[in-house]
C-alpha positions as CSV (number, residue, x, y, z in Angstrom):
1,M,47.0,-25.0,7.7
2,S,49.4,-23.0,5.6
3,D,48.8,-19.4,4.6
4,T,48.1,-20.5,1.0
5,E,45.4,-23.0,2.2
6,N,43.9,-20.3,4.5
7,T,43.8,-17.8,1.6
8,K,42.1,-20.4,-0.7
9,L,39.6,-21.3,2.0
10,E,38.7,-17.7,2.6
11,K,38.4,-17.0,-1.1
12,T,36.1,-20.0,-1.5
13,M,33.9,-19.0,1.5
14,S,33.8,-15.5,0.2
15,E,32.6,-16.6,-3.2
16,K,29.9,-18.8,-1.6
17,V,28.6,-16.0,0.6
18,K,28.5,-13.7,-2.5
19,A,26.6,-16.3,-4.5
20,F,24.1,-16.8,-1.7
21,A,23.6,-13.1,-1.2
22,D,23.2,-12.4,-4.9
23,K,20.7,-15.2,-5.3
24,H,18.5,-14.0,-2.4
25,V,18.8,-10.3,-2.9
26,E,17.9,-10.7,-6.6
27,R,14.9,-12.9,-5.6
28,F,13.5,-10.5,-2.9
29,I,14.3,-7.1,-4.3
30,S,13.6,-6.3,-7.9
31,R,15.3,-3.4,-9.7
32,K,12.0,-1.6,-10.0
33,F,11.4,-1.9,-6.3
34,L,14.8,-0.6,-5.6
35,A,14.2,2.4,-7.9
36,W,11.0,3.1,-6.0
37,L,12.7,2.8,-2.6
38,T,15.4,5.2,-3.9
39,A,12.8,7.7,-5.1
40,T,10.9,7.5,-1.8
41,G,14.1,8.2,0.1
42,L,15.0,11.1,-2.1
43,C,11.5,12.5,-1.7
44,F,11.8,12.4,2.0
45,G,15.2,14.1,1.7
46,G,13.6,16.8,-0.4
47,M,15.6,15.9,-3.6
48,V,12.7,14.6,-5.6
49,T,9.4,16.5,-6.0
50,S,6.1,14.9,-5.1
51,D,5.2,14.9,-8.9
52,N,8.3,12.9,-9.7
53,W,7.7,10.5,-6.9
54,V,4.1,9.9,-8.2
55,A,5.5,9.2,-11.7
56,V,8.0,6.7,-10.3
57,T,5.3,5.0,-8.2
58,L,2.9,4.8,-11.1
59,A,5.6,3.4,-13.3
60,Y,6.5,0.8,-10.7
61,I,2.9,-0.2,-10.1
62,G,2.2,-0.3,-13.9
63,T,5.2,-2.4,-14.8
64,Q,4.6,-4.8,-11.9
65,A,1.0,-5.3,-13.0
66,L,2.2,-6.1,-16.5
67,V,4.7,-8.6,-15.2
68,D,2.0,-10.2,-13.1
69,M,-0.5,-10.4,-16.0
70,A,2.2,-11.9,-18.3
71,T,3.0,-14.5,-15.7
72,Q,-0.6,-15.4,-15.2
73,W,-1.2,-15.6,-18.9
74,K,1.8,-17.9,-19.4
75,H,1.4,-20.1,-16.3
76,G,-2.3,-19.7,-15.5
77,P,-3.8,-18.3,-12.3
78,R,-2.3,-19.0,-8.9
79,N,-4.4,-20.9,-6.5
């Protein structure tokens, strides 16, 4: 293969890996959960107070509950 073909192949493979990673990361880790993990890490590091951590946790739990209720309302209960 020529250098140009190798470069195109590497670029195509890189794009496929990025698409795969984006799809699965988005599916398994929500932004809210990532915010909660960040707040937890900062709390352990002493950069977030326990009061702020509780606020972030309550916000995460509350918004997740609302999402679950809306999904159940729209699609019915899960079996």
